[in-house]
Each structure stands twice: as C-alpha cells, then as structure tokens.
N, C-alpha and C positions, 0 to 999 in steps of 0.2 A: 504493500500500500504506500501511496505517496504521503508526504507530510501533511498536506491539506486534508487528505482523507482520514488520516490518523487523528488530527485535531477535530475533524467533524465527528468522528466516533466518540471522542472525549466529550463533545457537546451533547451528543445523544445520551451518554451515560449521566451527565450532570442533570439532564431533564428528568431523570427518574426521581430526583430529590425535590422536584418542584413544590410538593405539598408538605414536606417534612423537615427541611433543614433549618428553618427560621429559629433564631435570628441570624444564623450563619448563612453564608452564601452557598449557592448551588454550584458544585464543582465536580468535574469529571477528569479522569486521568487514564492514559494508555501508556504502557511500556512496550517498546518495540526494539527489535534487533536492527542491525545495519541494513538489512534487506527489506525492512518495513513489515516484517512478520510480528504479529502481536504476541507478546510474552505474558502480559498481565493487564488486567483492567480493574478499575475501582471508581466509586462515586461516593460522595458524602451523603449518608442516609439521614442523619439526625444529629442535632447538637449534643455533644457529649460522646458520640461514637467516633471511630477513627475517620480522619479526613481521607479524601479521595486518593492522595498519594500513598498513604499507608495501606489502604485497601489494595491498590495496584501492586505495591511492593510485596505484600503478603501473597498475592496471587502469583506473581512472577517468581518469587523465591530467589535462589542463587542466580537465576538467569538475569537478574537486574544488573549485575556487575558488567560494566562496559556498554550498557544499553542506553537508548534514548527515551526520555520521558516527555510525553505530550500532556500538558495540564492546562485547563481553561483559565485558571487564575494563578497568579504568582504564588509560589509556595510560601507559606507563612514562616516568619522568622521569630515569632514570639510564642510564649507558652500561655495557653488558656486552660481549658479542660483537658487538652491533649498537648503533647510536646511539639516543638517546631518541625514542620515538614521538611524545611530546607536541611536541617541536621540529619534527618532520617535518610534523605536522598544522598547526602554526602557519605554517611556510614555505609549505605548499600553499594557504593562504588559506581554509581551511574556515570556515564561519560558526557552526556549532553542533556539539557533541559530546554524544551521549546514551550513557551507560555503563550496563552491566548490574550491576556490583558494583565496589566500591572495592578497591584493592590490599590483600590481607590482611596484608602485611608491615607491622607497626606502626611500623617505622622509616621507611617511605617512603610509606605509604598516604595518599592525599589530595594529595600533592605534584604529581603529574601533572595533576590536575584544577585545582589552584591555578595552575599555570603556564599552563594554557589560559585561565583567567579573567583572569589578569594581562595576557594578550595580546589581550584583548577578545573572546574566543570565548565564546559562550553555552554553558553546561554544564547538562545535565539528567540526573537519575538518582537512585537506581538504578531500572532498568526490567527486569522479569522476573528479579529478583534470585535467586529460588529456583532457576530453571532454570540461570542462569549459575553459581551456586555448585555445582550438581550436576555441572558439567563438571570440577571440580578439587578433589574432597574431600581428597585427599592433600596437594596443594600448600597448600591453605588450612590444614590441620592443622599441617603442618610450619612454615609461616610464623607461625602464631598461638601454637602450643604447643611447638614444637621437637621434635615427634614425628611419625613417619610414620603414615599410616592402615594398619592391619593387618587383613588378611582371612585367614581360614582356609578352605581348600577341602578338603572331605572327600567321599568316596563311600561309601555304605553300602547294605546290603540292607534289605529291608522289616522285618527283625527287628533292625536297628540294628548290624549287624556289618560290618567293613571288610576283613577278610582271614581266611583259614583259620588254624587254630592253627599251621600250619607257616610262616605268613608269606605264603603264596601269595595274590595279590590281583588278578592280571590275568585277565579284566577284570571288575570288579564292575558297571560301567555300560557303556552302549552307545556307538557312534561319535558320535552327536549330542551327548551329554554331554561326550565327550572333545574335540570341536571347540569346545564352549563353554568348556572349561578353557583351551584354547589362547588364546582371546580374553582370559580373565582374566590369563594370563601376559603377554600382549602389552601390556596396559595397566599392568603392574606394573614398578617400577624394580628390584625384587629378588624372587627366589623362594627361600624358605628351606626347607630340609629337614634331617632328622637322619641321622646316620651309619647307623642301623639300616635306614632306608628305602633308602639307597644300597646297603647290603650285601645286602638281601633282594630289592629290585626292580630295582636297577641302572638308574635312570631317567636320561634325558638332561636333562630340565627346560629345554630350549630352546624357542623359539617357531618353529613350522613354519607359515609363512603360508599354504601351500597347503592346510592342514587346517582353516583358520579359517572357511571359507565366508563370507568378507567380502562385504558388499553395498556395492559401490563404483560410482561412475559409470564407464561403459565407458571414457571418455577418460582417466580417472585410474587405473584399476585396475592396469595393469601397473607403472607407476611406484610406486604406493602399496604394492603387494605387495613390491616390491624393498626399499622403505624399511622396511616392517614387519620383513622378514627381517633387515635390517642392524641395526636398533635392538633388540638382544637384552638382556633383563634380566640383572642380576648374579645368578649362581647361588651360593647360600650354604649351606654344610654346617656344622651344629653338631656338632662332633666333639671332645669334651673330651680323648680319648686318642689321637687321630690313627689311627683304625682304617680310614679310607677306603682302599680298594684303589687302587693307583697306576694300574691299568688301567680304572678305572670310567668308564662312558660320560659321566658328568657332568664329567669333566676334559677331554673331547674337544670338538672343534668350535670355532667362533669366539666363542661366548659366554664371558665371563670367569667364573672360579670362585674364590670366597673360602672358605677353610676356617677356621672360628673354633675355637680350642682354648684350653687353659689352661696355666699355668705347670707345668713338669715333664713336658710331653709329650716323647716320645722324639725326639731330634735326628735320628737316622738316618731315621725315618719322615718327619719334616719335610722333610728334604733330598730324599727320594724323591718326595714329593708336589709340591714346588717344581719338581723336574726334569720332572715330568709336566705342568707348566703351571699349577698352582694357586698362588694367593697364600695363604700361611698366616699368620694373625694371632692373637696371644695376647691374650686378654681376661681380665678378672677372673673368678674362680670364684664361683658362687652356691651354690644349694642342692645339697647332697650332692657338692660338688666339680665340678659341671657348669658349663658356660659361663653366666655371668650374662646373662639375657635383656634386662635393662634396659641393660646395657653394649653388647650387640649392637645394640639399636635405636638407641642413641646413636651408634654407629659408622655405621649406615646413614644416619642424618640427616646426619652429617658428610660422607657421600658424596652428599648431596642426593637421597636416595630419598624420593619422595612416597608411593607406594603399595607395600606389601609384602605378598606372597602367601605364606602358609604352606602347603606341600604336604608333609606329613610323617605319620608314624604316630601312634598314639594317645597315646604318652608325651609327645613334644615338643608336639603340638597341645594336649594337656591342660594341660601346664605353661604355655604361653602364655595359655590361658584362665584358669587358676587364679590366675595372677599379675596378671590384669586388663589385659593388653596388647592385647586383641582388640577391634576395632570392629565387625567384621562376620563372620558365618558364612555360607558358601555350601555347602550339603549336597546332593549328588545322591543320590537314593534310587531304587534299582533294584527292579523287581518280581520279586524272588527271595529265597529264604531260605538263609542260610549255616549256620544251626544254632547250638546253645548253646555249642559248644566253640570257635567262631570268635572272633576278636578284637573288642573293643568299639570304638565310634567314638572315645571319648576315655578316657584314664586320668585320673580325677579322684577324689581322696581324700575323697569326700563320704559321710558315714555317717548324717546326720539330715536329715529334710525341711526343718528350719529352716535348713539350710546350702546348699540348692540354689541354683544359679546361674541367675537369670532371664534370658530373652532375649525379644525382641519380633519376631515373624515379620512381615516387611514385604512379602514377595512369595512366591508359590508358583505354578509353572507347569510344564507338560509340556515336556520337552526330548527329542524322540524318544520312546522307550518309557519313559524315566525321568522323575522329577520333580526339579526344582530348588527348594530351599527357601532363601530368603534371610532372615537374621535379624540384628538388631543387638543389641549388649550394651553396658551401661555399668557392667560389673563393675569395682569398684575395690578393690584389696587393698594 
C-alpha cells in the first residue's frame, strides 16, 4: 500500500472511536513495513484505554522495530491517564513516523514530533491533513480557541414549522431521521436543551445505541454497542427559574444531568431537583435575566466538552444563533405541512433584510423520507 492509502486506513480506524473517545481525540494508527504491508493496527477506543499507537504496537509486536508508523494525530509527549506515545514508539524501535496533523494544543503541539526526531526517528507530515482534522473538529476548536464546537439540531416541516401552536411536536420527522439524531448525540460531549422543551416534550436526551443503526465490523459490534451505550453525553437544561419537573425523564437513567440556573432561583426547587439526581449550577445572568450562554459554554469547556449539540425549541436555539455561538446547523425537513399557526424553526428578532443571518449549506441528503440539511455559520455578535 502507498503512504496515502496507509494514512487513509488510519483515518478509517480513528472513525471507529467517533462515539466513545471524548474528551480525547479520535485517533487511528497503522504500522507498516518498507513495502507498505500492514504489520499492526490500532485506534483509540475510550478515554483511559490505550491510545491508538499503543494498540498498533501491541498488534505488531516485535515487527514494529524498523517499521513505519502512520498516525492521524501527532503522538503525545505528555502523561495523562496513559504514558507518552512518543516514548513508546521510541522504545519499540520504529524507524519512521508519518503524522496526519500536529497536536492542536498550542502549549504542546510539535513537542511529540521533536522528541521523535531527537531520538533519531524520521518524521514526515502532515499527510491527509484535511481528513485527519475532520475527525476532531470539536477537540481542535477547544484546544485552539477555548470553545466547544456547537451544533444545533432542528426538525421542521416543509413550511418551516417545528411544532403545533400547542407545543405538540412528536413526531415531525420519521424513524430514519431520529436514528441519525441518535448518532449526533452519541458523538457529542453534551446535549443542551431548554426548560420549555423539557416541560412540553419530556425528552430523555440519552443515547440509545440500539436505535443508531451503526455499521460496525461483526467482530467489534457487540463490544462497541456496549461502549457507545456506556459513554453517555452530559444532558444540560437551561432553566433560569428552576421550573424543571422533578419527575422529568431527563433526570432519569445513567446519563448525568446538569441544570444551569441563575442567582435567586428558588432553594426548595433546587433541593428537589438535586434529590432527583440532577446537578444544579448557578451561572451569571445574561439577556433578560436568563442564563448567560457564553458562561454556559465556558463551563462546558471547563468540563472538557468538545462537541455540543443543541436540541431545544425555537427560543433557546434562536438565542444561540443570534449571539453567534453556533458553528453548524443540522435541519431535518419532513415532507409535511404544519400550517401558519404552528411554531417557527427559530425565534430571531430580525426585522430588515440587511440584518439577516447568512449560512452556507454544505450538504443536503435524503434520510429516509426526510431531508437533512447541513449548514455552517460564522455569525459573530
């Protein structure tokens, strides 16, 4: 195999960790001999478990000596839950390391590569950098800017409505779209919703691996499904006045729930929600006395959240958009009409064409009987 093919294989391996590595990056690694024959493979499965390089070295064994390593991300040079991968590669006696992209953390980026060079190992790269960066958009943004990558997921009818005037919204889209949303949740570190959504829809917002229709290797599928089910995103409720019912589904199950509120929230309600299993956190108030969304995102970064998914009604989603906090929109459009009295997709206080918020559509595809539209935004306010 050629170097690009070997790195492409490393990218494929890294994708197996799409739903389970957070807060760590998704990384794949291939070890090959001089003729491009694969000797060992590995991918990072979960935080606390061996990194991709260690998995590949274990798979290759003694054949690693004198071999070439293809890894999607610069080998780490620091100790966390596991030791430095750069040192493990040096000890294994590899001759060359080809990397996909440099570590995005400005405090450590390049140090792993330099450690390899200092040990006499040939280093090349970046190779297939765009594909390697696409594996970890949230991790990269958190390391570079101190912010998570924020997606809004919304479902609407053909006439741009998300719920009936009464708040009824189950189900706007079909089962294929809902399975796709499960995959979005599973790759996210946190799922954020508003108290109105909790009160009207009573969602669970957990990941149900059996509904994801995962395409996994048969030998890996059972173990991977279990791991996906175990690595649940943090469920976050924006609730400035603590109106979340103590018996809400979102407070049940194994997934943790964080309720973000403001100063002055009722202490008795706080105690009831804590007794129901929620963590209640007071954050600064922003517009109109509601939870400040910048403070919320800062808190999620403090908790090492890479990718954040907003699953909420028109008001909270619109506020995230209007404040310039959104990187990506994913809108599922159903072939049905809800009518002019139904609720809009976003509540946005726009009154003039000169104030419209531009987005760029990057993808549009059929998902079952519905359509999924993906768009990016660089709105800054």
